[in-house]
C-alpha positions as CSV (number, residue, x, y, z in Angstrom):
1,M,-77.5,240.6,197.8
2,K,-73.8,241.4,197.2
3,K,-73.1,240.0,200.6
4,F,-74.9,236.8,199.8
5,L,-73.0,236.4,196.5
6,W,-69.7,236.9,198.3
7,V,-70.5,234.2,200.9
8,L,-71.6,231.8,198.1
9,C,-68.4,232.3,196.2
10,L,-66.4,231.7,199.3
11,V,-68.2,228.5,200.0
12,M,-67.7,227.3,196.4
13,S,-64.0,228.2,196.7
14,L,-63.6,226.1,199.9
15,T,-65.5,223.2,198.3
16,M,-63.2,223.2,195.3
17,T,-60.1,223.4,197.4
18,L,-60.9,220.4,199.6
19,N,-60.2,217.0,198.2
20,A,-62.7,214.2,197.8
21,A,-62.2,211.2,200.1
22,D,-61.2,208.9,197.3
23,E,-58.1,210.8,196.1
24,W,-54.6,211.8,197.2
25,S,-53.6,215.4,196.7
26,K,-50.0,216.4,196.2
27,L,-50.9,220.1,196.7
28,A,-52.6,219.8,200.0
29,P,-52.0,221.0,202.6
30,L,-50.0,224.0,201.3
31,G,-48.1,226.4,203.5
32,S,-50.8,229.0,202.7
33,S,-53.6,226.7,203.7
34,S,-55.8,227.8,206.6
35,A,-54.9,226.1,209.9
36,S,-58.6,225.3,210.3
37,D,-58.5,223.1,207.2
38,L,-55.4,221.0,208.1
39,D,-57.4,218.3,209.8
40,S,-59.6,217.8,206.8
41,F,-56.6,217.8,204.3
42,L,-54.5,215.4,206.4
43,G,-57.4,213.1,207.1
44,I,-58.4,212.8,203.5
45,N,-54.8,212.1,202.4
46,N,-54.2,209.6,205.3
47,E,-57.4,207.8,204.3
48,A,-56.2,207.5,200.7
49,L,-52.7,206.4,201.8
50,D,-54.1,203.8,204.1
51,R,-56.0,202.2,201.2
52,Y,-52.8,201.8,199.4
53,L,-50.9,200.5,202.4
54,Q,-53.5,197.9,203.2
55,Y,-52.1,195.5,200.7
56,G,-48.6,196.9,200.4
57,R,-46.1,194.2,199.5
58,H,-43.1,194.4,197.2
59,G,-41.0,191.3,196.7
60,C,-41.0,189.0,199.8
61,K,-41.6,186.0,197.5
62,I,-41.8,182.7,199.2
63,S,-40.0,179.8,197.4
64,Y,-38.9,176.2,198.0
65,A,-35.5,175.7,199.6
66,S,-35.7,172.1,200.7
67,A,-38.1,169.5,202.0
68,S,-38.1,171.2,205.4
69,T,-37.2,174.8,204.7
70,I,-38.6,177.8,202.7
71,T,-37.0,181.0,201.6
72,V,-38.7,184.4,201.8
73,G,-37.0,186.8,199.5
74,A,-36.0,190.4,200.1
75,G,-38.7,193.0,199.9
76,S,-40.9,195.4,201.8
77,I,-44.3,194.8,203.4
78,V,-47.0,196.4,205.5
79,C,-48.1,194.5,208.7
80,S,-51.3,195.6,210.5
81,N,-53.0,194.8,213.8
82,S,-56.3,192.9,214.0
83,D,-58.5,196.0,213.5
84,A,-56.1,197.6,210.9
85,S,-55.9,200.7,213.1
86,T,-52.1,200.7,213.0
87,R,-49.7,199.8,210.1
88,H,-46.1,198.8,210.5
89,L,-43.9,199.2,207.4
90,R,-40.9,196.8,207.3
91,A,-38.3,195.8,204.7
92,N,-35.7,193.0,204.6
93,T,-32.7,193.6,202.4
94,S,-31.8,189.9,202.1
95,A,-33.6,186.6,202.0
96,T,-34.9,184.9,205.1
97,T,-34.7,181.1,205.7
98,V,-37.8,179.7,207.4
99,T,-37.8,176.4,209.3
100,W,-40.1,174.5,211.6
101,A,-38.5,176.4,214.4
102,N,-40.6,179.4,213.2
103,I,-43.9,177.7,213.9
104,D,-46.2,179.8,216.1
105,T,-47.5,177.0,218.3
106,G,-47.4,173.2,218.4
107,A,-45.2,171.0,216.2
108,E,-44.9,170.0,212.5
109,A,-47.9,168.0,211.3
110,I,-48.0,165.9,208.1
111,S,-50.7,166.1,205.3
112,T,-51.4,169.7,206.4
113,T,-51.6,173.1,204.9
114,Y,-49.6,175.9,206.6
115,Y,-49.5,179.6,206.2
116,L,-46.6,182.0,206.2
117,W,-46.9,185.3,207.9
118,A,-44.6,188.4,208.0
119,I,-44.4,189.7,211.6
120,A,-43.6,193.2,212.6
121,D,-44.0,193.1,216.4
122,A,-40.3,194.1,217.2
123,D,-39.2,197.7,217.3
124,A,-37.1,197.3,214.1
125,T,-37.0,198.2,210.5
126,T,-37.1,194.5,209.4
127,F,-39.8,191.8,209.7
128,T,-39.6,188.2,210.8
129,V,-41.5,185.2,209.5
130,M,-43.9,182.8,211.3
131,V,-45.4,179.5,210.2
132,S,-49.0,178.9,211.4
133,L,-52.0,176.6,210.9
134,S,-54.2,179.7,210.9
135,N,-55.1,181.5,207.7
136,T,-56.6,184.4,209.6
137,A,-54.0,185.4,212.2
138,P,-50.8,183.7,213.6
139,T,-50.8,182.9,217.4
140,G,-48.9,185.4,219.6
141,A,-48.4,188.1,217.0
142,T,-49.9,191.6,217.0
143,Y,-48.8,193.1,213.6
144,Y,-48.8,190.6,210.7
145,C,-49.4,190.1,207.0
146,K,-50.0,186.8,205.2
147,L,-47.4,185.9,202.6
148,G,-48.8,182.6,201.3
149,S,-49.1,179.0,202.1
150,F,-47.5,175.6,201.5
151,Y,-48.5,171.9,202.0
152,N,-46.6,169.6,204.2
153,D,-47.2,166.2,202.6
154,S,-47.6,162.7,204.1
155,S,-43.8,162.3,204.2
156,G,-43.3,165.6,205.9
157,N,-42.0,167.3,202.8
158,I,-42.9,170.8,201.8
159,T,-44.8,171.1,198.5
160,Q,-47.3,173.3,196.8
161,I,-45.9,176.7,197.7
162,T,-48.3,179.6,196.9
163,N,-47.6,183.3,197.1
164,D,-50.7,185.4,197.9
165,N,-49.7,188.3,195.7
166,Y,-48.3,186.3,192.8
167,I,-51.5,185.2,191.2
168,S,-49.9,183.9,188.0
169,D,-46.9,182.4,189.8
170,Y,-46.0,179.0,188.4
171,T,-42.9,177.1,189.4
172,A,-41.7,174.0,187.6
173,V,-38.5,172.9,189.2
174,K,-37.4,169.3,189.6
175,G,-38.5,168.1,193.0
176,Q,-40.8,171.0,193.9
177,G,-43.4,173.4,192.6
178,N,-46.6,175.2,193.3
179,Y,-48.9,172.5,191.9
180,Y,-46.8,170.6,189.4
181,K,-43.4,169.0,189.4
182,I,-40.9,168.0,186.8
183,D,-38.8,164.9,187.2
184,S,-36.0,163.9,184.9
185,G,-33.2,161.3,184.7
186,T,-31.4,158.8,182.6
187,F,-31.4,155.0,182.2
188,T,-30.1,152.2,180.0
189,S,-32.8,150.0,178.3
190,I,-32.9,146.3,178.5
191,T,-32.3,144.3,175.3
192,N,-35.5,143.0,173.9
193,G,-37.4,143.6,177.1
194,N,-39.0,145.9,179.7
195,K,-37.0,148.3,181.8
196,A,-38.7,149.5,185.0
197,V,-37.8,153.2,185.6
198,S,-38.6,154.8,189.0
199,F,-39.3,158.5,189.5
200,S,-37.4,160.4,192.2
201,F,-40.7,161.2,194.0
202,T,-44.3,160.2,193.9
203,F,-46.8,162.1,191.7
204,A,-50.5,162.5,192.6
205,S,-51.5,160.9,189.4
206,A,-49.7,159.4,186.4
207,P,-47.6,162.1,184.8
208,I,-46.7,162.8,181.1
209,V,-43.5,161.0,180.3
210,I,-41.2,161.7,177.3
211,C,-38.1,159.6,176.5
212,N,-35.3,160.4,174.2
213,A,-32.3,158.2,173.2
214,Y,-28.9,159.8,173.5
215,A,-25.4,158.7,172.6
216,D,-27.0,156.5,169.9
217,N,-28.3,157.9,166.6
218,N,-28.7,154.6,164.8
219,H,-32.1,153.5,166.0
220,D,-35.6,154.5,165.0
221,E,-38.2,155.4,167.5
222,W,-40.3,152.3,166.6
223,Y,-37.8,150.2,168.4
224,F,-38.9,151.6,171.8
225,Y,-42.1,152.5,173.6
226,I,-43.3,153.6,177.1
227,S,-46.0,151.6,178.9
228,S,-47.6,151.3,182.4
229,V,-47.0,154.9,183.5
230,S,-47.9,155.2,187.2
231,T,-47.4,157.7,190.0
232,T,-44.0,156.2,190.9
233,G,-42.5,155.2,187.5
234,F,-43.0,153.6,184.1
235,N,-42.0,150.7,181.9
236,H,-39.8,151.2,178.9
237,Y,-39.8,148.4,176.3
238,N,-36.9,148.0,173.9
239,R,-37.4,145.9,170.8
240,N,-33.8,146.4,169.7
241,G,-31.1,143.8,169.9
242,S,-28.8,146.0,172.0
243,A,-29.1,148.3,175.0
244,V,-29.5,152.0,174.5
245,S,-29.0,155.0,176.8
246,F,-32.1,157.2,177.3
247,S,-33.0,160.4,179.1
248,Y,-36.6,161.0,180.3
249,I,-38.7,163.9,181.5
250,A,-41.9,163.5,183.5
251,I,-44.4,166.3,184.2
252,G,-47.3,165.9,186.5
253,Q,-49.3,167.1,189.5
254,V,-47.8,167.0,192.9
255,L,-51.0,166.6,194.9
256,A,-54.5,166.5,193.7
257,Q,-56.4,169.8,194.3
């Protein structure tokens, strides 16, 4: 009976010592751990660590640079092979400029969604970036991680940049954005008539337009009104007997979703 109780206590002790598969233990393995337990300890911790590394990304934010280039910011990332059996950890200490020279196969296409991938195939501490039509795996790469996407519009201009791990990311910068753009400018009204004002790019649908007179504080708002707002511009009517300088701001969608 005593022998049975001793064995039972030993089993309970070992059970309490070993970790569950869903946790990371900072105390295992210890130098005093039995060599026969190392495989179990290391396997459990490696499994927990792998779950964390699976979506590992810090920084590496993609953003608009120009109509034909994108910037990937500094940061670290984990790139995996197709069956996720191997993870490559990489970090860039400075931003990377991505152009159409970084496309994995084929040539630039208009009115098309592209995906940006971090690539860790080289034996290096840093990663490169690839542009691809595929949202599952870039052509010719072994270790990769998707950073996000962008839309190349009918004019061959990059728009609608989306970061995969920036769920609430919203960019409103003149000339570019994730889904919305802001345009702004100035114009001089026509005396007792309509002034046609053009936007600097085409919206997907008529934007919201706000005008404000500047360098002139002597006229009430009823003298002026906005009409005929379209995707490319608007009309501004001036009832006043003299021309007035205005600034405007237009906020609208880049491309219908």
